SELO-164750 format. One record per residue: residue number from 1; residue in three letters; x negated, y negated, z negated of N, C-alpha, C in turn. Coordinates in Angstrom, 2 decimals. Each point is the difference from the previous one (the first is absolute). Layout:
BEGIN
{rec NUM, 'ALA', {X, Y, Z}, {X, Y, Z}, {X, Y, Z}}
...
END
This chain:
BEGIN
{rec 1, 'MET', {19.19, 48.77, -79.51}, {0.78, 0.56, 1.09}, {1.47, -0.30, -0.18}}
{rec 2, 'ARG', {0.29, -1.24, -0.04}, {1.37, -0.45, -0.21}, {0.93, 0.41, 1.14}}
{rec 3, 'VAL', {-0.52, 0.00, 1.23}, {0.83, 0.35, 1.16}, {0.52, 1.42, -0.15}}
{rec 4, 'LYS', {-0.87, 0.92, -0.39}, {0.41, 1.39, -0.16}, {1.12, 0.11, -1.02}}
{rec 5, 'LYS', {-0.18, -0.65, -1.13}, {0.99, 0.05, -1.07}, {1.33, -0.61, 0.45}}
{rec 6, 'ASP', {-0.07, -1.14, 0.67}, {1.22, -0.69, 0.46}, {0.75, 0.83, 1.04}}
{rec 7, 'ILE', {-0.73, 0.56, 0.96}, {0.67, 0.78, 1.05}, {0.57, 1.29, -0.58}}
{rec 8, 'LYS', {-0.74, 0.66, -0.87}, {0.51, 1.22, -0.64}, {1.28, -0.30, -0.79}}
{rec 9, 'MET', {0.04, -1.15, -0.67}, {1.18, -0.38, -0.76}, {1.19, -0.22, 0.94}}
{rec 10, 'LEU', {-0.25, -0.68, 1.12}, {1.07, -0.22, 0.98}, {0.51, 1.31, 0.58}}
{rec 11, 'LEU', {-0.92, 0.93, 0.25}, {0.42, 1.30, 0.51}, {0.89, 0.72, -1.00}}
{rec 12, 'LEU', {-0.37, -0.04, -1.27}, {0.81, 0.63, -1.04}, {1.36, -0.67, -0.14}}
{rec 13, 'GLU', {0.01, -1.33, -0.01}, {1.25, -0.75, -0.14}, {0.97, 0.27, 1.14}}
{rec 14, 'ASN', {-0.55, 0.25, 1.20}, {0.83, 0.21, 1.18}, {0.14, 1.48, 0.35}}
{rec 15, 'ASP', {-0.53, 0.88, -0.86}, {0.08, 1.45, 0.21}, {-0.49, 0.38, 1.40}}
{rec 16, 'VAL', {-1.19, -0.50, 0.35}, {-0.59, 0.23, 1.31}, {-1.38, 0.61, -0.20}}
{rec 17, 'SER', {-0.36, 0.95, 0.86}, {-1.31, 0.64, -0.10}, {-1.00, -0.66, 0.94}}
{rec 18, 'ILE', {-1.27, 0.24, -0.28}, {-1.05, -0.49, 0.89}, {0.13, 0.68, 1.36}}
{rec 19, 'THR', {0.45, 1.24, 0.02}, {0.21, 0.71, 1.26}, {1.01, -0.74, 0.87}}
{rec 20, 'TYR', {1.09, -0.44, -0.61}, {1.02, -0.76, 0.75}, {-0.59, -1.30, 0.52}}
{rec 21, 'ILE', {-0.75, -0.70, -0.84}, {-0.63, -1.26, 0.41}, {-0.93, 0.24, 1.18}}
{rec 22, 'ALA', {-0.80, 1.05, -0.07}, {-0.93, 0.33, 1.09}, {0.75, 0.29, 1.30}}
{rec 23, 'GLN', {1.10, 0.73, -0.10}, {0.81, 0.32, 1.19}, {0.57, -1.27, 0.62}}
{rec 24, 'GLU', {0.53, -0.88, -0.83}, {0.59, -1.24, 0.50}, {-1.06, -0.92, 0.59}}
{rec 25, 'MET', {-1.16, -0.06, -0.65}, {-1.09, -0.82, 0.52}, {-0.44, 0.52, 1.37}}
{rec 26, 'SER', {-0.05, 1.32, 0.14}, {-0.36, 0.60, 1.28}, {1.00, -0.37, 1.09}}
{rec 27, 'LYS', {1.29, 0.05, -0.34}, {1.05, -0.37, 0.96}, {-0.13, -1.46, 0.43}}
{rec 28, 'LEU', {-0.20, -0.88, -0.99}, {-0.04, -1.43, 0.29}, {-1.25, -0.45, 0.74}}
{rec 29, 'THR', {-1.12, 0.67, -0.26}, {-1.26, -0.42, 0.61}, {-0.39, 0.81, 1.23}}
{rec 30, 'GLY', {0.58, 1.18, 0.12}, {-0.40, 0.88, 1.10}, {-1.32, 0.70, -0.27}}
{rec 31, 'LYS', {-0.52, -0.14, -1.21}, {-1.25, 0.65, -0.39}, {0.31, 1.17, -0.92}}
{rec 32, 'ASN', {-0.89, 0.99, -0.02}, {0.17, 1.14, -0.88}, {-0.52, -0.36, -1.39}}
{rec 33, 'ILE', {0.89, -0.26, -0.93}, {-0.37, -0.37, -1.36}, {0.47, 1.12, -0.94}}
{rec 34, 'SER', {-0.92, 0.59, -0.72}, {0.33, 1.13, -0.87}, {0.20, -0.45, -1.45}}
{rec 35, 'ARG', {0.63, 0.87, -0.75}, {0.20, -0.24, -1.43}, {-1.35, -0.14, -0.69}}
{rec 36, 'SER', {-0.94, 0.88, 0.34}, {-1.30, -0.04, -0.66}, {-0.76, -1.28, 0.35}}
{rec 37, 'ASN', {0.18, -0.50, 1.21}, {-0.65, -1.25, 0.41}, {0.47, -1.15, -0.87}}
{rec 38, 'ILE', {1.31, -0.12, -0.20}, {0.56, -1.07, -0.84}, {-0.45, 0.19, -1.45}}
{rec 39, 'SER', {0.07, 1.21, -0.47}, {-0.39, 0.29, -1.39}, {-1.46, -0.35, -0.25}}
{rec 40, 'GLN', {-0.88, 0.36, 0.94}, {-1.42, -0.30, -0.16}, {-0.25, -1.51, 0.02}}
{rec 41, 'LYS', {0.69, -0.71, 0.88}, {-0.17, -1.45, 0.06}, {0.45, -0.65, -1.30}}
{rec 42, 'LEU', {1.08, 0.49, -0.58}, {0.47, -0.54, -1.28}, {-1.01, 0.29, -1.10}}
{rec 43, 'THR', {-0.52, 1.20, -0.02}, {-0.97, 0.40, -1.03}, {-1.30, -0.79, 0.12}}
{rec 44, 'ARG', {-0.47, -0.19, 1.23}, {-1.26, -0.71, 0.23}, {0.15, -1.52, -0.04}}
{rec 45, 'GLY', {1.23, -0.47, 0.07}, {0.23, -1.43, 0.03}, {-0.33, -0.61, 1.35}}
{rec 46, 'THR', {0.18, 0.78, 1.08}, {-0.34, -0.46, 1.34}, {1.22, -0.21, 0.90}}
{rec 47, 'LEU', {1.18, -0.06, -0.60}, {1.21, -0.24, 0.77}, {-0.04, -1.40, 0.58}}
{rec 48, 'LYS', {0.23, -0.14, 1.30}, {-0.03, -1.30, 0.66}, {1.27, -0.78, -0.33}}
{rec 49, 'TYR', {-0.13, -1.31, 0.08}, {1.15, -0.88, -0.25}, {1.15, 0.34, 0.94}}
{rec 50, 'GLU', {-0.30, 0.25, 1.27}, {1.02, 0.34, 0.98}, {0.71, 1.30, -0.37}}
{rec 51, 'GLU', {-0.74, 0.95, -0.55}, {0.59, 1.27, -0.43}, {0.91, -0.20, -1.21}}
{rec 52, 'ALA', {-0.42, -0.86, -0.91}, {0.85, -0.32, -1.16}, {1.28, -0.69, 0.45}}
{rec 53, 'LEU', {-0.12, -0.92, 0.98}, {1.19, -0.65, 0.56}, {0.95, 1.02, 0.60}}
{rec 54, 'LEU', {-0.55, 0.97, 0.72}, {0.82, 1.02, 0.64}, {0.69, 0.88, -1.03}}
{rec 55, 'ILE', {-0.70, 0.37, -1.05}, {0.61, 0.80, -1.07}, {1.13, -0.80, -0.63}}
{rec 56, 'GLY', {-0.24, -1.28, -0.26}, {1.05, -0.86, -0.53}, {1.20, -0.06, 0.92}}
{rec 57, 'GLN', {-0.24, -0.14, 1.29}, {1.08, -0.05, 0.98}, {0.82, 1.29, -0.03}}
{rec 58, 'ILE', {-0.66, 1.13, -0.06}, {0.69, 1.29, -0.04}, {0.88, 0.11, -1.23}}
{rec 59, 'LEU', {-0.50, -0.53, -1.12}, {0.75, 0.07, -1.26}, {1.01, -1.14, -0.17}}
{rec 60, 'GLY', {0.00, -0.94, 0.95}, {0.94, -1.11, -0.07}, {-0.50, -1.18, -0.82}}
{rec 61, 'TYR', {-1.32, -0.15, -0.09}, {-0.60, -1.09, -0.75}, {-0.78, -0.92, 0.93}}
{rec 62, 'ASP', {-0.23, -1.21, -0.46}, {-0.83, -0.97, 0.71}, {-1.12, -0.40, -0.94}}
{rec 63, 'LEU', {-1.22, 0.02, 0.48}, {-1.13, -0.42, -0.81}, {-0.23, -1.49, 0.21}}
{rec 64, 'LYS', {-0.26, -0.70, -1.09}, {-0.28, -1.41, 0.13}, {-0.92, -0.44, -1.13}}
{rec 65, 'PHE', {-0.69, -1.11, 0.24}, {-0.86, -0.58, -1.02}, {0.83, -0.95, -0.84}}
{rec 66, 'VAL', {-0.16, 0.10, -1.32}, {0.73, -0.86, -0.92}, {-1.03, -0.75, -0.83}}
{rec 67, 'ARG', {0.09, -1.32, 0.03}, {-0.94, -0.81, -0.78}, {0.31, 0.19, -1.49}}
{rec 68, 'VAL', {-1.05, 0.33, -0.75}, {0.16, 0.20, -1.44}, {-0.63, -1.11, -0.81}}
{rec 69, 'LYS', {-0.83, -0.82, 0.65}, {-0.56, -1.16, -0.68}, {-0.31, -1.06, 1.05}}
{rec 70, 'PRO', {-0.06, -1.24, -0.41}, {-0.26, -1.08, 0.96}, {-1.36, 0.15, 0.65}}
{rec 71, 'TYR', {-0.07, -0.40, 1.25}, {-1.28, -0.01, 0.72}, {-0.81, -1.20, -0.48}}
{rec 72, 'ILE', {-1.27, 0.23, -0.25}, {-0.86, -1.08, -0.51}, {-0.44, -0.90, 1.13}}
END
């Protein structure tokens, strides 16, 4: 569950709560997103890529793929 660990670390580094993230996600998407919904998705490992992008955007980050070894 690397995503959970990475997002939790970013939240700590930026002094931001999951509640704040849920509120901002709700504002940006127009959908009702709760703190428990985000927390459960992180715990279960079911957070969608689009949701991770949105969390990154809220925190001021951009997600990207970085090549770590040559393609065969």
